[in-house]
N, C-alpha and C positions, 0 to 999 in steps of 0.2 A: 488528521492535521487539518486545520481550518484554512480556507482558501483567502480568508481576510489577511493572512500573514504575508501574502505576496501581491505584487502589482504586475500585471502583464505588460510587456513591452510592445508599443505600436509597431506595425509592420513596416512603417516607413523608416523607423530607425534602424531596423535590420538591414533594409536596402542601402541606408547610409553607410553602415558598417561595411557592406560588401564594396561600395564605392571607395571608401577609405582603405580598403585592403586588409580588414581585420578578420575576414574569413578565408579559409584555404579553398580555392576553387578545384574541383576534381569532378570527373564524370561519375555519376551514380553507377553506371555499369562497371566501371573500373573498381570502384570500392566494393560493390557486392560480389564481385568475382574473387576477392581477396579476404573479405571479412564476413563472418556468420552471425556475430553479436552486434546488432544494429537496430535503430528505429529511424524511419523516414517520416519527415513532417513537411507539410505544406501550409503556409500561413498559420504557423503554430499548431496545426492539427495533425495527429499521427495518421499516416496513410499506409505504412508498411512496417513490419516487425520481423527481424532475423530469429531463426530457431535457437541460435546460440544466446540471444538475449533472453528468450523464454526459459531456456535451461538455467542460465545464470541467476534469474530471479525466482525460479521455482514456480512458473506459471505455465498454463498449457492453453492453446487456443480452443481446445475442446471444451473447456468450462467457461460458461457465460461470464462469470465473475472476473476471469482472467482476460477477457477479449479487450485489448487495448486500443484496436483500431477506431478512429474517430474521436479519441479523447485529446484534449489540449495537452500541450507541454507542462502547463501548470499542474494539471491533474496527474500526468505521468510523474512529475516530480514529487507530488504528495505520495503517490504509491510507493515510489522508491525512497522517500523520506530524505530527499537531498535538498529540498527548498530552504532548510534552515542553514545549508551551507552556501548554495548558489541556485538561481533559477536557470533551468536548462537553456532557456532563450537568451540568457545573459552571457552564456559561455561564448568566448571568441573563437579561439583555435583549439584550446587544449585545457583540460581541468582534471586534477588528480583529487580524489575524494572517496566518500563511502556512500553506497547505496545499501538498501535492505531487501531481502528476498520476501516473498509471500509469507515465509515462515518466520519472519523477523530475524534473520540471520544477517549480520553485517558482511559486506563484500567491499573489499578495497579495490577500486578500479581506476583505470585512466580513460577519460571521456574525450574523444577527439571529434570536432565539428567540421564537416566538409560542406561546400555549397555547390550544387550543380545549377549553373546559370541557364542551361537549356531547359530544364524542367521546372526552375525556380523552386527547388526543394532543398531542404537541409537534411543532412544525414549525420546522425550521431552514432559513433562506434564506442562500444564499451568492452575494454580489455581488463579482465581480472589479473591483479599483480600475482606472480608466482609465490607459493608458499606464504600467503597472507591471511589464511583463514584462522581465526582465534581459537576455535576448538581443537585445531591440529597443533598450534604453537603454545597455548596457555592451558593445557589439560588440568594444572593445578588450580588455576583460577576458576575453572568450570565447576570443580567439586566445591570451592568455597561458595559459589553462587547457589549450587543445588542445595547445600546444607541449610541455607536460609537462617543460620543461627544469628549471624550479624548482618547488618546491612552492607551490601557490596555492589560496586559498579565499576565498569571499565569505560574511561573516556579516551578518545583519541587526542594526540598531541600534535600540533599545538592548538587545533581549533576547538578542543574540549567537546566533541560530540559524543553523546552517550551511545556505546556500541553494545554493551551487555549489562544486565542488571537483574537483582532478585527483588522479590516483592517486599522483604524486610527493609531495604533501603528506601523504596518508594513510599513505604507507609510512614516515614518520618516527616514527609513534606506536606504542604497545604493541600494541594489538589489531590482528588482521588486517582493517583496515578496507576497505570498497569503498563506492561510492555508495549501494548498497542498504542497508547497515548504518549509514551515517553521516549522510546527509542528513536534516535536520530536527532533529538533535541540537544542544543548546547546547555552546559551546565547552568548558565545564567537563567534559563527557562525552567529549570528543575527546582533550584534552591532559591526561595523567595528572597529578593533583595541581596542577591549574592555579591555584586559588585561593591567593592570598598569594605567588604566584611572581613573578619578574621579568618573565615573559611577560605576566602580568596588569597589572602597572605600566605596561609599554610600551603595551599597548592602551588603558588609562585615560588616559595621557598624550596619546595621538592624539585621543581623544574630547574631552578637556578643552581642548586647544589648537586643535583643528580642522586640525591641520597633520600631514603625513607624518612618521611617527616611525620612524627607522632606528636599529637597535642591533646592534652586532657581538657575537657570542660570548656570548649569553645562556646562563646555566648552569642546567640543570635536572637535579635529582638523584633524582627519583621514579620514573623509567622503570625497567622491569624489567631492561633492559640496562645500567643504571648510569648514571653521570654522562654528560651529553651536553651540547654547546654548539651554539647556533644563531645564524646571521645572519638577521635577520628585518626586514621592513619592514611597517609598519601604515599604510595609505593611507585616510584618510576620503573617502567619496564623498557629495557633497552633493546635495540635491535640494529645491528651493524654499527655499534658505537654511538648511536644516538637514541634519545628518549623517543619511544614510538607510542607507548600507552601509558596511562596513569590509573592505577587500581586504588580506589577508594574504599575503605572499610569503616563503618560507622556504627556506633552504639549510642543510644540516647542516655545522657547521664543526668537529666533534669532532677529526677527523684533523688539521687544521691546527693547532688549539689545542694538541693534545698534541705535536705535532712542535715547535712553538714553545716549549712548556714544557721539552721535552728540551734544546733549544739554550740556553734561559735557565739551565737548570740546569747545563749544561756552562760557560757563562760565569761563573756564580756560583762554580763550583769554581776557576776561574782566579783570580777576584777574592779569594776567601777565602785564597788562598795568597800573597797580596801580601807578607806579612811574613816568609816563609820565606827562607832562605839562597838565594843565587843558584844554587848547584849544585842544590839541591833542586828549585828552580823550573825549571831546565833539564831535570832528569829528569822531572818532572811534564809539562812541555810535550812532551817526547819521547814520553812514553806517550800523551798525548792525539793527537799526531800520527798515531801508529800507529792509533789508534782511528778518527780521522776519515778516514784513507785507506781504511777499510773502507767508508766511506759512498758511495753512488752520487751524492749530490748533490755539486755543486761548492762546495767550502769553501776560501776562502783569506783571508789576513789582511794588512792593509796599514796603514802608519803614517798616522795622520790628517794629517800634513804631510809625507808622504814615499811611498816605493814599497812594493812587495809584499815581505812578509817570510816568508810561508808559503803553500804551494801543495799541495793534496791530489791523490790519484789521480782522484777524481771530476772535478776541475777539468781535469786533463789530458785526459780523455776528452771532456769537453764542448767545450773551446776548442782542443784540438789542440797546446797548447804543453807543452813539458816544464817541470819546475820550475826547471832552469838557465836557461831562455829568459826566464823572467818575473821572477825575483827581483830586486829593485832597480828595476824599471820602475813608472811611474805607471799604475795600472790603467785610469784613464779614458782616457789616451792610447793604451795598447796596445790596448784593446778597442773604441776609439772610441765610448765610451759615450754614448748619448742618454738623459738624465734627462728626467722630466716638467717640471722646472724647472732653473734654473741650478744648477751644482755647488756654488757658494758658498752657495746657500740650503740645499742638502742638508747641507753641512758644518756650517752654523749649527745646523740642527735636531739633528744628531748630538751637537754640543757642549752643546746645551741639554737634550735629552731621553735621549741616550745610545743611541738606536735609531731607525731608519727602515725602513719597509716600502713597497714599491711595485713597479711594472713598469718595466723599462728595456730598451733595445736594445743588444746587444753584437755585435761582429764577430769571428768565429773566425779562426784562423791562415789557413785556406783561403779567407777572404773571404765566407764564408757568414753571413747575418744571423741572429740568434737573439733571439727575444723572451723575456725572463727574468723571473720572479717572484722578487724578492730581498728579503732581510732583512739589515739592517746593524745590528750590535750593538757598541757601544763598551765596551772593557774597558782596565784599566791593566795594563802589564806590570810586571816586578819592579823596574823603574827609575822607575815612575810615569808612563811615556809612554802616551798614548792610542793604542790599537790598535783598528782596526775589523775584526771578524770578519764577513765577507760569505758568506752562504748563498744559493746561487742554484739555481733549478729552472727547466729549459727548458720553456716552455709554447708554443713556435712552432707545434707541430702542432695544438694545441687551437684557437688563434685561426684557423689556416689552414682547419681543418674547419668552423668556424662561418661563414667566408666562403664556402667551397664550397657549404654548405647553402642560404645565401641565394641564391647563383647558380643552383642547381638549382631553387629554388622559382620564381624569376623565369623560368627557361628553361621550366618546366612551363607557366606561364601564357602565355608568348609562343607556345608550340607549339600550345596549344589554340586561341588567338586567330588563328594563321596558317592553320588548316585551312579549307577552303572548304565544309565542311558543318556542319550545326548541332549544337551541343553545349550542354547544361546540367546543372546539379545541382539536385535538389529535396530539401529537408530533410524530416524525417519529419512535419512540420507542413504539407507540401505548398507550401513557400515557396521561391522561386528564391534559391539562395545563390551560384550562379555561372551566367552565360550568356555565350556568346561572341557577337560582333557578327553573324555569320551567322544564328545562331538568332533573335536579337532582331529583326533586320531583316526576316527572313521572316515574323515575327508582326506586323510593322508598328511596332515601338518600338525605342528605344535600350536598351542593356543596363541603364543606371542606372534606367530607368523601371519595370523589372520586378523589380529586386533586392528581396528580402524581401516580395515580394507573393505571395499565395496563388493558385495557378494556376487553381483551380476558381472562385474568386471574380472572377478577371480574365477568364477565357475560359468564360462561361457556357454557350456552345454545345457544350462538351466534356462536360457532364454526361450521363452515361448512354452515352457513345460508346465504341468500341472501345478508343480511347486511354485513357480513364479506367479501364476494366475491366482492361486490360493493366498499366497503371501500378500500380494498387492490387494486383494479384496479386503483382508483383515486390516491392512494399514490404511486404507481409504474408508471403509465402512465402520471401523472400530467394533467389529463384532468377531467373536471367536469362532474358530472352525476346526473340525477333526476330519482327516482323510487318511486313507491307506494307500501305499505306493511301494513299488519295488524297482530295483535296477537303475536308479538315477544317481544317488550318492555312492551306494555299494550294491553288491549284489544280493544283499538281504532284503527282507520284507519288513517295512516299518509302518507304525501308526504314528501320524503326525498331529500334534496338538498345538495350535497357533493361537496366541492371546494378544489382543492390543494392550499396550502400556503407554504411560505418559511419555516415555522416550522413543517408542516406536512399536515394536512387536517382540514377543518372546516365543521362542519354538522349543518344544519338547517332544522328542521321538522315542518310541519304545520299539525294541526289536521283537516283532510278532511272527517271525519266520516259523517257529515251532507251532504257533497257534494256527497259522495258515496251513501248515503241513498236517495238522490234526483235522482241520476243516475239510481238506482235500480227501484224507483218508475216511472221514465220516461219510462224504458224498459217495465215494467209491465203495464203501462197505455194504454188502448185501445181507448180512446177518443182523437180526433184530438185537441180539444180546450185545453184539459189538457196538451197534448204534446207540443203545442205551448207556453203554459205558462211556462212549465218546461224548454223549450229551453232558454227563456229569462232569467229565474232564474239562469240556469247554466252558461249562458253567464256572467251574473253579478257576480257570485261567482268566475269564472275564472279570471275575471278583478281584483277582489279584491285579488285574490291569486297572481296576478302579483305583488302587493305590498309586499307580504310576500317574493317573490322571490327577489325583489330588496332589501328588508331589510336584506336578508341574506348576501349581500355585503355591508351592511351599514358601516363596518369598512373601506372599501376603500373610501366611500363618506366622511367619517370624516377625514381619514387620508390624503386626498388631501390637505386641508388647513394646517394640521399638517406638511405635507411634505413641503409645500410652506414656512411655517414659519422656518422650520429647515434650508432650503436652504439659505434663506436670512439671518438668523443668521450666518450661516458659512461664507457667503459673507461679512457680517459686520466685522466678526473676523479678516478678512484679509485686511481690507482696513483702511485708516486713517481717513476717514470721510464718512458720508452716507447722507448728506443732499440732494443730487441729486437723492436719490432713493425714494422720497416721493410717486411717482406714484405706485412703487411696494408695498409700505406699504398699500396704499389705496386698491389695488387689493387684497391683503391678507385679509383685514378686510371685503371686500365684499363677498369673498369666504366663510369666516367663518359664516357671517350672513346668507348667502344663504343656506349653509348646515344646520344651525340651523333652518331655516324656513321649509326647506324640511322635516327634521326629526319630527318636531312638527306636521306637517300635516300627516306624515306617521302613527304616533301613534294615531292620530284622526280616522284613518281608520280601526284600529285593531278591528276585529269582536268580540273578547273576552274582550273588554274593560268594566271595571266595571262602571256602571252608578249609580249615587247617587239620586234616585228618592224621591221626596218630594211632597206631595199634595199641589198644589199652583195654582195661577192665571196666566194664559198667558198674560192677559192684564197687570197685574202689572210688569211682567218681561219687557214688551215692554216699558211701561212708565219709568222704571229704566234706560233703555238703551238709551232712546230717546235723552238726552242732548249730548251724545257722537256721535249719528248719525247726529243731527242737526249741531254740530260744524264741522263735516267733510264736510257737505253739504255746510256750509258758505265758507269753504276753497275752495271748488271746484265749487261754484257758481251754486248749485242745491237746490231746494226748497222741504222740506220734510213736508207732511201732515199726520196727524194721525186721523183715525176714529175708535176709540176703543169702542166696545160695552161690556157690562158685559158678562162673559162667565163662564161656570162651572169650578171649580177647579178640576184639574187632577194630577196624578203623573208625575212630570216633573224633569229633571236634570237642574237646572237654568244655570250652566256654559255652558252646551251643547246648550240649547235654545239660549242663547245669542250668541254663536258662529254661530248658524244656521241663526239667524237674520241678524248678521253683514255680514255674507257671502252673503246672498241674496241682502242686501242693497248695498255692495260693487260691486257685479256683476251687478245690475241694474244701479247704478251710472256711472259705466264705459261705459254702453251702451248708456248714455244720452249725449246730447250736453249741454254746459253752458246755464243756465236759464231754464233747464227742471225741471219737477215736478215729485216726487216720492211719492206714497200713501201707507201707511201701515194701515191694517185693522185687528180687531179681531172681530168675530162675531159667533153665533150659526147658524147651518143649520141642521135641524132635530136633530139627536143625535150625531152630530159631532161638535168639537170645531175647527174653521177654522182660520188660520193665512194667510194673502195674503200680497204680496209685488209687487206693480204695478209701472212699469216705463213707460216712453213716448218715448222710443227709437225707432229704426227702425225694431224691431222684430227679430226673429231668423228663419233662413232658414230652410227648411225641412231637408237638409243634416246635418246640425249642431244639429237640434232638436233630431235627431235619435241617437246622440252620447252624449247627455247631461248626465252628471254623470259618464261617463267613465274616470277612472283614467288616468291622464296624457294627456288627450286630452284638448286642449286649442287652442283659436283663437287669443290669446294675444301674443305679440312678446315676453314679458318677463315673461309670466305666467308659473305655474307649472302644471296645469291641475288637482289640487287636491281640489280646492275650493268647487265645487259642488259635487265632489265625498265624501267630507267630510259631506256635507249636507245630501246626501242619506244615508250615514252610520248612522248619528245621528237620522234621521227619522225612519230608520229601527229599532234602538234600543229602540225607543219609540212606536213601533208597529203602526206607523203612515204611511201615503202615500203622495206622491207629485204628483200634477197635474199641467200642464202647458197650458196656453192660450196665443197665440201669433199672431201678425198681423203686418201691416205696421205702426200702430199707437202705437205699444208698446207691452210689454210682462207682464203677471201676473203669479207669482208663488203661488199656493195654497198648504198649508200643512194641512192635515185633520187628527185631533186627535180623537180617540175614547173615550167615557166617560167611 
């Protein structure tokens, strides 16, 4: 904020105010004995600051940039962003308003001014109003700001000071605004030429009526870029029966308005030619036809009481019908039009108003459904008959991507809730903004009992602990950290993975109690054979732990396709057509499918996954799944043989065994050439039930064999390296083991189950 905006008040005027009784006189000692949030100034220079003031404003005396001692009241006002409301040195006895923290968060405070005549000092006390924080009261508005889909801002009432805003809203305006340069300013400083505009009228209407005020296509002509049109909503937010805030949501409609103006101008040209000779009218219509054929929008005309009489090239591309196929047909019947209301109501509106806009559903020639943004304009032809000019824009992709975005967001939450390890988000104020069931339960609470609660206030025993030190390090340095700890949250041993996020930090912990026990057993072991075995087991656990570490960043993996969808949604919103972007659509779908596949296999590797064991026959499971295996073999030109002997029934999870068999069969099938043969067997061998899958491929090299089952290791170009890792996890959960025999004539996987 520029210092040029304010003018400092001479000290002799302040003395005059004291003489006139405009200041409250009180001993500095008496004030500081009862108040913690204060600043003391002498000759308009700050000489002392209370700890409560530092905490209120998010500052620390330990940080050079936060040291306020020696600064003028004007500079303090700039840092608090209050100068646009009032200068601190102009406060008489009391002022109620807003200040902003170091992190640009608004705080509603009462400021009182006292004067110590003995020390010739002014003492300003700052008291935050109870229950006044926006994020606590207006969580629904916070999400609107974070989505950044439409421009959104919150202003105070009645002084119209900007309290919260997203970048989309700021981008509409002339100056290159951001939160740093805009928060704390009045609306008149944000919107160029605001006073006296229709925008001000809309705001005043909402304030006077206390109702949401929605206006389309507000015209503003004082922006540097010229005339603009906005669709805007002003929503009053009440508190204690009075309007406390005003929520502004805005989208720019300039492109739409200009496009509609062009269409209206074209229609006016047609209407103005009503009195010309029929031949001249035909020639004019022919020229217009050629012009409309250049448009990529679908434009056609139909008699208000009859069929289609004109059809442009854009309509041919959108619907797949040629001009000869549609002329004379009723458009509503041909396209199976679904209007938001009865067609007779739409026609009544057209007869009354001569135009209608809305969204409708059409069916193409190939049966594909289209969601269409349409404009109907009624004109009179040379004979005085009413003709409807229909201009349509395909918005199917835009709505589809919005739905996919919602699905991806729900998927993200479901994934985090489904993992068997602890996961939570902390805001920059150390409040829980998300916590999954496992984390909350480990702490002895339900998730809703911890949301929006400060972690250090709730868990006092964490003060000064390694957890607090490491969390604060990640929050301040914005660097991830990993550490191991036991006996703080529970009596178990955990590996903590802490990552910085835009909102604060995310914490993911893995129960490594078993791993630590094995490490201890390894240290205590004196036999070399046991040591080697434990080395292998530790290596396997470490590799599986890698999956947990990757899962900690699963929000990033899921948000990648979300971000792609969002990006193209915004792109479509700024273009008049998008048929040439089909390749981007395909890429987005592939990314979503790939993310879903990876996540599914991640969850299969979870070591705490619950298995549903049921005593049943391994042979019968193979028989049930064989038609699926055989069908896949026919597609890939592979022959599948079964040699299934009767085996003892044992506790099995049918779904996991089916997955195990399919993974082995898929792996073997990919190793074989067309025409190859695969053999699936079940048999008893001593006290073991054995499943074997044999292929006639080229075998597995020793280098690859040593890495079989390692997560993310793959020899396939497009593989994830999780298929056999999933198999090893399933086998481990059934207390079974895998053996491999391989050679130049093929490979056989044996799974041995205990009775």
